[in-house]
C-alpha positions as CSV (number, residue, x, y, z in Angstrom):
1,M,19.0,-73.5,-124.7
2,Q,18.9,-74.3,-121.3
3,Q,20.7,-71.4,-120.0
4,N,18.3,-69.6,-122.2
5,H,15.1,-70.1,-120.5
6,L,17.1,-69.5,-117.4
7,N,17.7,-66.2,-118.3
8,I,13.9,-65.3,-119.6
9,I,12.8,-67.1,-115.8
10,R,15.0,-65.1,-114.0
11,S,13.8,-62.0,-116.3
12,L,10.2,-62.9,-115.6
13,L,10.6,-62.6,-112.0
14,A,12.1,-59.8,-111.9
15,F,9.4,-57.8,-114.0
16,R,6.8,-59.5,-112.1
17,S,9.1,-58.1,-108.4
18,L,8.9,-55.1,-109.8
19,T,4.9,-54.9,-110.7
20,L,3.7,-56.1,-107.2
21,Q,6.1,-53.1,-105.5
22,I,4.9,-50.3,-108.6
23,P,1.1,-50.1,-106.6
24,K,2.6,-49.9,-102.7
25,Y,5.5,-46.7,-104.1
26,H,2.7,-45.5,-106.1
27,N,0.2,-45.6,-102.5
28,A,2.6,-44.4,-100.7
29,I,3.6,-41.2,-102.9
30,N,-0.2,-40.7,-103.5
31,A,-0.8,-41.1,-99.5
32,S,1.2,-37.8,-98.9
33,P,-0.1,-35.3,-100.7
34,S,-4.1,-36.5,-99.9
35,A,-3.1,-36.0,-96.3
36,Q,-1.1,-32.2,-96.8
37,P,-4.9,-30.4,-97.5
38,Q,-6.3,-31.4,-94.1
39,I,-3.3,-30.4,-92.0
40,F,-2.8,-27.2,-94.4
41,N,-6.3,-26.9,-93.6
42,R,-6.2,-27.1,-89.9
43,N,-3.3,-24.2,-90.0
44,L,-4.7,-22.2,-92.0
45,T,-7.5,-21.8,-89.7
46,Q,-5.9,-21.5,-86.9
47,A,-4.3,-18.2,-88.3
48,I,-6.9,-16.9,-89.6
49,T,-9.0,-16.6,-86.7
50,P,-6.6,-15.8,-83.8
51,K,-8.6,-14.7,-80.2
52,T,-6.7,-13.5,-77.1
53,K,-7.8,-13.2,-73.3
54,T,-7.0,-9.2,-73.9
55,D,-9.5,-8.7,-76.8
56,D,-12.0,-10.2,-75.1
57,Q,-11.7,-8.1,-72.3
58,K,-11.1,-4.9,-74.4
59,S,-14.5,-5.7,-75.9
60,K,-16.3,-6.8,-72.7
61,K,-14.9,-3.3,-71.2
62,L,-16.4,-1.1,-74.3
63,K,-19.9,-2.9,-73.9
64,Q,-20.2,-2.5,-70.0
65,K,-23.3,-0.4,-68.9
66,I,-22.6,3.0,-68.1
67,T,-23.9,6.0,-66.4
68,L,-23.6,8.7,-68.5
69,I,-24.1,12.5,-67.6
70,A,-24.4,15.2,-70.1
71,Q,-23.8,18.7,-70.3
72,N,-27.1,19.5,-69.1
73,E,-26.7,17.2,-66.4
74,A,-29.0,14.9,-67.6
75,I,-28.6,11.1,-66.9
76,S,-28.3,7.6,-69.3
77,I,-27.8,4.6,-69.3
78,T,-25.5,3.5,-72.3
79,T,-22.1,1.6,-72.8
80,L,-18.2,3.0,-72.4
81,E,-18.1,2.4,-76.6
82,E,-21.6,4.6,-77.4
83,A,-20.4,7.2,-75.1
84,Q,-17.2,7.5,-76.5
85,K,-18.5,8.0,-79.9
86,L,-20.9,10.4,-78.6
87,A,-18.1,12.5,-77.2
88,K,-16.3,12.1,-80.5
89,R,-19.3,13.2,-82.3
90,R,-19.5,16.2,-80.2
91,D,-15.8,17.5,-79.6
92,L,-16.2,16.3,-76.0
93,H,-14.2,14.2,-73.2
94,L,-14.9,11.8,-71.2
95,L,-14.2,12.4,-67.4
96,R,-14.4,9.4,-65.2
97,L,-15.9,10.4,-61.7
98,Q,-15.0,8.9,-58.4
99,Q,-18.0,7.5,-57.1
100,P,-19.8,4.8,-59.0
101,D,-23.6,5.5,-59.3
102,V,-25.1,4.9,-55.9
103,K,-28.2,3.6,-57.3
104,T,-27.3,0.9,-59.6
105,G,-23.1,0.8,-58.7
106,R,-22.0,1.3,-62.2
107,V,-19.6,3.8,-62.8
108,M,-20.1,6.9,-64.0
109,F,-18.6,9.3,-66.8
110,K,-19.1,13.0,-67.5
111,L,-19.3,14.5,-70.6
112,V,-17.2,17.6,-70.7
113,T,-15.5,20.2,-72.7
114,S,-11.9,20.7,-73.0
115,S,-11.2,23.3,-70.3
116,E,-13.6,21.5,-68.2
117,M,-11.0,18.7,-68.1
118,L,-7.9,20.6,-67.8
119,A,-9.6,22.7,-64.6
120,D,-10.6,18.9,-62.9
121,E,-6.7,18.3,-64.1
122,T,-5.1,20.9,-62.1
123,L,-7.6,20.6,-58.5
124,G,-6.3,17.2,-58.9
125,K,-2.6,18.6,-59.0
126,G,-3.6,21.2,-56.3
127,A,-4.6,17.9,-53.5
128,S,-1.4,16.3,-54.5
129,K,0.6,19.5,-53.7
130,S,-1.7,20.1,-50.0
131,A,-0.2,16.2,-49.3
132,D,3.3,18.0,-49.8
133,T,3.2,20.7,-48.1
134,Q,1.4,18.4,-44.9
135,G,4.4,15.8,-45.6
136,L,7.2,19.1,-45.6
137,R,5.0,20.3,-42.4
138,K,5.2,17.0,-40.0
139,L,9.0,16.7,-41.0
140,K,9.6,19.9,-39.6
141,N,7.8,18.5,-36.9
142,I,9.7,15.5,-36.5
143,I,13.2,17.6,-36.5
144,K,11.5,20.4,-33.6
145,W,11.0,17.8,-31.3
146,L,14.3,15.3,-31.6
147,N,16.1,18.5,-31.0
148,K,14.1,18.6,-27.8
149,R,15.3,15.7,-26.8
150,H,11.8,13.9,-27.7
151,E,11.4,10.1,-28.6
152,V,9.2,10.2,-31.5
153,R,6.9,7.6,-32.4
154,I,6.1,6.9,-36.7
155,L,2.9,5.1,-37.8
156,I,2.7,4.7,-41.3
157,Q,-0.5,3.4,-42.9
158,G,-1.1,2.0,-46.6
159,S,-3.5,0.8,-48.2
160,V,-5.0,-2.7,-47.3
161,N,-4.3,-4.0,-51.0
162,G,-0.9,-2.4,-51.0
163,A,-0.9,-0.6,-54.0
164,D,1.0,2.3,-52.4
165,E,3.5,0.4,-51.0
166,G,6.1,2.1,-52.9
167,N,4.7,5.0,-51.5
168,A,5.2,4.1,-47.9
169,E,8.9,2.9,-48.3
170,R,10.1,6.4,-49.9
171,I,8.1,8.5,-46.7
172,V,10.5,5.9,-44.5
173,K,13.3,7.1,-46.4
174,A,12.5,10.8,-46.9
175,I,12.5,10.7,-43.0
176,E,15.6,8.3,-42.7
177,M,17.6,11.4,-44.7
178,T,15.8,13.9,-42.6
179,I,17.3,13.0,-39.6
180,K,20.6,12.5,-40.7
181,E,21.4,15.7,-42.8
182,P,23.3,17.8,-42.5
183,Q,23.8,16.1,-38.8
184,V,22.6,13.0,-37.2
185,I,20.0,14.2,-35.2
186,G,18.1,10.9,-34.9
187,K,18.3,7.1,-34.9
188,I,15.4,4.7,-36.0
189,V,14.6,2.2,-33.5
190,Q,12.0,-1.1,-33.8
191,K,11.0,-0.6,-36.9
192,R,8.4,-3.2,-37.5
193,Q,5.9,-3.7,-40.6
194,K,2.3,-5.7,-40.5
195,G,0.3,-5.3,-43.3
196,S,-0.4,-2.2,-44.6
197,Y,1.2,-0.4,-41.2
198,I,4.7,0.2,-40.7
199,K,5.9,1.8,-37.1
200,F,8.7,2.8,-35.6
201,N,10.5,5.0,-33.6
202,I,12.5,7.7,-33.3
203,I,15.2,8.5,-30.2
204,P,17.3,11.7,-30.5
205,L,21.1,10.6,-30.1
206,A,21.3,12.4,-26.5
207,A,22.5,11.1,-23.1
208,A,21.1,8.2,-22.0
209,A,19.9,10.3,-18.9
210,E,18.3,12.6,-20.8
211,T,17.1,10.4,-23.7
212,E,15.1,8.5,-20.3
213,A,13.8,11.6,-19.0
214,S,12.5,13.1,-22.5
215,T,8.8,12.9,-23.5
216,V,7.7,10.3,-26.2
217,K,5.9,12.5,-28.9
218,E,3.6,10.9,-31.2
219,L,3.0,11.7,-35.0
């Protein structure tokens, strides 16, 4: 009998312990689902509305004010976006002019036809060819002066912002190849670079006496 009482008490204690644990476990279960929607909603909002600096810059560029010149030379102030739409409606092209608006400082565009755009590109290529012709002429002068045993002084000036630094180096390499091929006729000495300037001298490969008596030519 006494043993039965002990068993009943133990059963009650075990049941009480179990009932005390159920609310804690129940709260732990309920806590997780209640937090999940908040996390999900926050992540969903961030995923739906991404915004990058590139998008902002593109939007600002399209909305910037420009000076537009029509085909009849009429001048108006509009946005780049509206100018693009107008050009599309009229089957025209937007040509950006090099010089800004003198009065406002705004970028200037002109509405042109396909043939006018092609003519402008052709003129640009012509200017590039003219620069190449001048470069070849100077290389020939270098060869001529070196063959006459003259020292040649070279000065290459690039842009202040260093945009054409690679082009300046290509000029130096072109000169090096010119004085070495098909035969070596000169040597580059005292090469120095300061800011956007590259300076060096080219001496003819001759006897010391001839070199000392030679005249210095500046290109």
